[in-house]
C-alpha positions as CSV (number, residue, x, y, z in Angstrom):
1,X,92.7,45.3,143.5
2,X,94.1,47.8,141.1
3,X,97.1,48.8,143.1
4,X,99.4,46.2,144.5
5,X,102.3,46.5,147.0
6,X,104.7,46.2,144.0
7,X,103.0,49.2,142.3
8,X,103.2,51.2,145.5
9,X,106.9,50.5,146.0
10,X,107.5,51.5,142.4
11,X,105.7,54.8,142.8
12,X,107.5,55.6,146.0
13,X,110.8,54.6,144.5
14,X,110.3,56.9,141.5
15,X,108.8,59.9,143.2
16,X,110.0,59.5,146.9
17,X,113.4,59.2,148.3
18,X,113.3,55.4,148.4
19,X,110.7,52.6,148.0
20,X,110.3,52.5,151.8
21,X,109.8,56.2,152.2
22,X,106.0,56.2,152.3
23,X,105.7,59.4,154.3
24,X,107.3,61.9,151.9
25,X,104.9,64.4,150.5
26,X,106.0,63.7,146.9
27,X,105.4,60.0,147.3
28,X,101.9,60.5,148.7
29,X,101.0,63.0,146.0
30,X,102.2,60.6,143.3
31,X,100.1,57.8,144.9
32,X,97.0,60.0,145.1
33,X,97.5,61.0,141.5
34,X,97.7,57.3,140.5
35,X,94.5,56.6,142.4
36,X,92.7,59.7,141.0
37,X,93.5,58.6,137.4
38,X,92.1,55.1,138.1
39,X,88.9,56.5,139.7
40,X,88.5,59.0,136.8
41,X,88.7,56.1,134.3
42,X,86.2,54.1,136.3
43,X,83.7,57.0,136.5
44,X,83.9,57.5,132.7
45,X,82.4,54.0,132.3
46,X,80.1,54.1,135.4
47,X,78.6,57.5,135.5
48,X,76.1,56.8,138.2
49,X,78.6,55.5,140.8
50,X,78.1,58.2,143.4
51,X,80.2,56.6,146.2
52,X,83.2,56.4,143.9
53,X,82.6,60.0,142.8
54,X,82.7,61.1,146.5
55,X,85.9,59.1,147.0
56,X,87.4,60.9,144.0
57,X,86.5,64.3,145.4
58,X,88.0,63.4,148.8
59,X,91.2,62.2,147.2
60,X,91.5,65.4,145.1
61,X,91.1,67.4,148.3
62,X,93.8,65.5,150.1
63,X,96.2,65.9,147.2
64,X,95.4,69.6,147.0
65,X,96.2,70.0,150.7
66,X,99.5,68.2,150.4
67,X,100.4,70.3,147.4
68,X,99.6,73.5,149.3
69,X,101.7,72.3,152.2
70,X,104.6,71.5,149.9
71,X,104.2,74.9,148.2
72,X,104.5,76.7,151.6
73,X,107.5,74.6,152.8
74,X,109.6,74.2,149.7
75,X,108.6,75.8,146.4
76,X,111.3,74.0,144.4
77,X,110.1,70.5,145.5
78,X,106.5,71.7,144.7
79,X,107.6,72.7,141.2
80,X,109.5,69.5,140.6
81,X,106.6,67.2,141.6
82,X,104.1,69.2,139.5
83,X,106.4,69.0,136.5
84,X,107.1,65.3,137.0
85,X,103.5,64.3,137.4
86,X,102.2,66.6,134.7
87,X,99.6,68.2,137.0
88,X,99.1,71.9,137.7
89,X,97.0,74.2,139.7
């Protein structure tokens, strides 16, 4: 498995409030971004893997919805997570 529980704790510790705060929007967005990068690298090698491509599209949609929610609720948190992760709309 490409993501272990230690990796998850590290991601939530860096982007969330603590390593056990798995419900924060920032932590979930960071985790989705990590998974999206991994699937993108996989698809560069395996171009005909349609099920992985579908999973990637679903993950991007989930991350987009979370970003939209965060943008409506607190624009400063939205800007901070975009800047930290290096993603933009």
